[in-house]
N, C-alpha and C positions, 0 to 999 in steps of 0.2 A: 585401060590396064591389065594385065596378066593376074588373076588372084585366084591363091586354092581357096576350097571353101565344101564343108561337108555338107548337102544336100538331098531333103528329102524328097523321092518321088513318088514313092507311094508306100503302104505299111508293107514294112520291112524290108524296105527295099532307099537304102540309102547310101551315098556312095563320095568318098575324095575326090573332086574335079578340079579343071584348071580350067575358069571360065572369064570372058573380057567381060570386065564390068566397065559401064560407060562414065565418062566425065560426070561429075556434079554440075549443078546449076548454080545459079549466083545466091540462091537460099538453102544450099545444102553445105553439109559439112562432110567431107571423107577423114577417117580415121584408120588409126594403123590396131587392130586387136593385138592384143599382149598374151593378156590372159584369157580362159575360162573355165569355168569350175563345173564341171559334167553332173548334170542334175539330174533324179529322179523320174520327172517330167518330161525328159526328153528321152528317156527309155520307154516314155508310156505312148509317148508320141510318134514315135519308131513302129511299134506295134499296131495301133489305131490308124494311121496314116491318112487318109482324109476323112476317115469318121470322127475325128478328135475334133471336138467346139469349136478348137483356135486353126485349126489347118483349113485350108480354102479345097473346095470340091474339085476343082482344075489341079491341085497340083502335080498330077501326073503329067501336064503340059505345061506346067510354071512353076517348077521346085522352087520351093520355099530354102533358105540355110537357118541351119539349126544352131543351138546354144544360144541362151539368154542372160547367164550369172559371167558377163566378161568387165573388163577393166581393158582402156585404148588411149592411145595418145593420136591427138590432132595432126596433119600429118597437110591438112590443105581447107584452108575456109573461104566457103563463097564471099562476095563482096559485101551483101546484108549484113554480117556477123562481124565484120572484120574489127568491129568497135566492141567485140564484146567475147571474142574467143581467138587465141593464137597459136601458132604451130608451135607442137609441144606438150600445152596445156594435157593433162591426163585426165582422161573423163570419165563417167560410169551412165548408162542408160537404163532404168527402170523400164522394164517389157511389157508393164500390164498397160496400154495406155490408155487411161480409164475417161481419158475424153472423146473418144471415140465411141459410136453406137454401138459396136459388133466385139466379134471377140476376136479381131486385129492384135495381135502379142508377138514381139520381135522374138524371136528364136521358132515360133512357129506358122510364122503368114506372109515373111516380107522374103524376096528374091535379092535384095541389096545388102541387106543389114542381117548379121547372126553375130555370134558370138563363136563358131567356130568356121570360124575364114580369114583370111590374113588382110584385109581390110575390108571396110564396109562403108557405106555411104547414111548418113544420119539425113532423113529428109525434113525438110521446111516444116511440116506440121507440128514435129518433133520437137523441135527448136525452138518455134513460136511458143510451145505449152509449156517448155522447161524444165525439158526431160534430158536435156544433156547437161549432166552437171560436172561440173569441175570438182576434182579433188586435192587436198592440199596434200601432196603425197607424195614419197620418192619410192611406193613399193606397188605393183599392178596384182599381185594376189590378194591382196587386201581389197583393194575394190574387186577385184571376182567375185568377192565373200561376201559385200554387203547387201545382194539381193538376196539372198538365201537367209541372212541375217535378218532381213527387215520383214520377211512371211513370218518371221519366229515371233517378234514383236507387235505383230500386225494380230498374231494368237494370243499373246497375252494381253491385249487393249480390248479385243473382242470378248474376253469372258465377263458374264455377265451375274451381275447379285441385284439385292432390291434394299432400299434403304429401310429407314424405320417408318416409312410414308408411303412404303411397297411400293415406291418408283425405280425403274430399273437403273443400275450404275454400271457403265461398261469398266473394265480391267480388273485384276484380279484383286481378293479381299486382303487390306493392308492388314499385315500380322497373320493373315489368315497361313493353311496348313496346306499345302500344295504337293501335289505327285504326276511326277512323271516316268509312263509308264513305256517300257522300250526306250528309255532316255540317252542310252551310251552310243547312240549313233551321231555322226556330225551336226546333225540340226537339233538332236536333244541335248548336245553340248554346249550349244549356244544359248537353249533353254536353261539350262543350270547359269552361264554367267551371268542371263539376264536377269534369273532370280536371286541372284547375289550382289549386282552390281547397278539394277534397273532406279526408275526410279520407285517403283513402289516395290517393297521389300517383306514377301512372309517370315512368320516366325521357323517354318519348318520345311524343307524340302527330303523330300524321300523320294530318291531316283531309283529307276526297277529295270532291269535287263536280262535276259535268259544266257547271254555271252560273258562268260568269267573275264576273257579276254578285254573285251570292251567296258567291262567293269574296271579291271585294274590298271588301266591308261585313263580311265574318266579319276581315278582314286590318285592318281601319280598329277593329273593336270590341276583339279580341286579339292585343295586340301580342308579337311572336314575343322582344323584348324583355323587355317584363314576364314573361314565361314562363317566359325563365332564370333572372330570378331569384330564382322559384317553383321554380327546380330540375328544369324541364321542356324539353324541346328540341320546339319548338311548328313543324310543316309542316305549310301547306297546299296544295295539289298538285290536278292534273286527271286523273294518271294511273289508267288505265284496265286496267292488264296486271299479270298477278304478278309481273314479272321487276322493273316500275318502283317498283313497292312493295316488293319484297323489301329492295331495294337501299337503300331506304332502314333497313334493319336492319342491312347488311352481310351479308346473305344470312341472317341466325338466322331472320326470320319475326317476326309479332306474337303477341303472351302473350293479349291479348283484341282482339276485331274486334267492331264494333258495325255493324250494318246498318239503316241509317235509312229505304230506299226498297224496296219490296216488288215486287223484281227477280229473275226468277231466273237471270241471270246474275250480278247483283251478289253474290246468296247464294254462287255455285259458286266467284266471287271471293274472297271472304273465308273460304271452305272453303279454298282454294289457300295462302294467305297466312300461315296458321298456323305456330307454333312448337310444340314438341312441350309437350304439355301445356296448349296451346290452346284459348281458348273463344272461338266464336263463338257472338253474342248476335242473334237475330234480332229487333229490338225493330219493324220497322215492321207494323203489322197489315192484311193483303191481304183483300180483298171474294169473293175466290174462295175458296170453301171444297175444293177441289181444288187449291192454289196448292201445288205443289212445285218441288225442284231437287235435284241431284244433289250428292251427297256422300260421301265418301270416307271409305269404311267399313275398310281397310284401316288408313289413317292413326286411325281411333278404335280399332284395337287394337292398331296396334305406335307408336302417336305420344300415344296416350293423349289425342284430339283430345274434346273436348266439344260440346253444343251447347246453348242455353240460350234461353226464349223467357220474355218477359211480357208481360202485361195489366193496365192500370191499375195501382192502387198501393195501399198499406195505411195503418192510422192511423199507424203509426212513423213510413214515409216520409214522410207529410204531417208531418208534428212536426220532423221531422230536416229538412226545406227551412224550415220557419218560423223553425227556428235559424240556418241557413245566412244566411238573407235576414238575420235580426235582427241576426248577428253582420257583417254586412257581406260574407259571404266569396264570395256570388253574387249575381249582378245580374239579374231572370229579365228584365227591363226590353228585354233586347238580343232577345226574340222578336218586339215590337210593331213593325209596320209599318203599319199600316192602325187607323183607328178609324172608327167608324158609331153611327147612332142604329138604333130597334128596327125602323125603317122600312126599314130594308136588310139588316136578319138573314138573311130568305131568301135572298133573290137571294145574299147572300154565300157562304153555305155551300151551296147548291146549285149552287151556279160555285167554289166553294173549290178542288179541283185546277187550277182556269184562271187564276187571281188570283195572280200572281206578289209574291213577297215572306212574312213572315212569319207572326205570328199579326194575325189580326184581332178587335178589342177592341168589344165593342158596348156603348153605355151605353144601357140600358133603359128610361130616364124622357127619352130624348133623341130627337129624330128629324134623322137628318143621312144624307146619301148616304156610302157605304162612301169613305174620302178615305186617301188614302195620304201619311205623315208627309212623306214626302220632295217634295210636292204645295204642301206649307204657305206656300212663299214665292212659287208662280205665285198660289194663290188671295189671298194677302194683300195682291197687285194692286188686288184688286176688293172686298174683304172685309178691313178693319182687324184682324179679330178672330184671322184667320190667321196676320196678318204677327205678332201678337203671340205668337201660339201659335209661330210659326217660330225669332223671335228665341229663345225659351224653352228651345228643343228642341237649339238650336244652340250655346246658352251649354251644353248638357248632353251633350255627343257627339252629336251627333242622337238621340237618345234621350228614348222618351215619360218622363215623372219627374211626380213628386207636384207642384210647380210648375202642368205644364202642363195634369194632370186638374185643381186646383183652377180653373186658369183658365177651362176646357172647360165644367167645373160650374156656373160662375157668370155665365159670360155667354153661351153656346148654348142 
């Protein structure tokens, strides 16, 4: 069958192509990709090409399909799986296949499956290892946001502290103080949501950003009054110094610090504001393999400071996020600020650092320039469909939602 796919051929060589996709075997499943959320990791993959850890060395001869934050609908089921899956099931696939002994990852390593395609083949080994997960949902965009949200929860789980017996305990400190630096981007917004509604709640969350527009949007989404009802004091700040940030803790420092931008000065600031037995979690993935920053090892020794870092998520994290979304404890749509069609995916991805806002959601069976949700009102003056979309999202607090997606899929 003919399939449209965005494929990586080598560093800085990415193309939207129509390819012939083979038929599935009896142990495979064919899926129709509906939505894919563009990830900064894909931008980095395009820059690095075959030098990327997860991209095959022979990518020039065997191009790979990009995109790993996707949600899909099953259209054909191999005979082996007919008792477990059926046509019409909405599914997601965690990209990091941890059961493999190498770095093979969906969206980086394979020629038959990736989020930036109209259709993909789910290999037998993926299904055998329970990585084809059914969702009980009517919206595809939430499925596309599960993977990035699960990366955030992985960071929360990976923070480290010591108990009274000096044994390591994973996870943020219950009732502690959390700082989220550069925290008003799409992933930072999920970090705020999890801090307020996750299983372990801090007493204080201080979120910083140097972009006032991003802070203003975050304030609209997360009310400090509602946070108080959850038992959490939530503070937004443009503070960039140790003194300013420490003042929010009455001088004690932060138990958990998350750094959401790969900036050496920000890492060093995070180190400086740690409390005794505090943990710095470096969440942002740098492109530079020699990226480094100063870290106070005197405090590592005497103040029991720790540092952690995570990349991607696990199957357990995916399932945890599915539960949190299903219980309506978190709302990943806070990440989405733009929508577009497959024709806009390459331009969006290669220019991602220059495009303001949060997550860019690509609908692979549509053609649409990348469009900001905040521009719907203006576009509605010349296209009534955007007028209707604008009304829908405004009634939902300015956020992309199931009703908006349904209207978009039926009318564009």
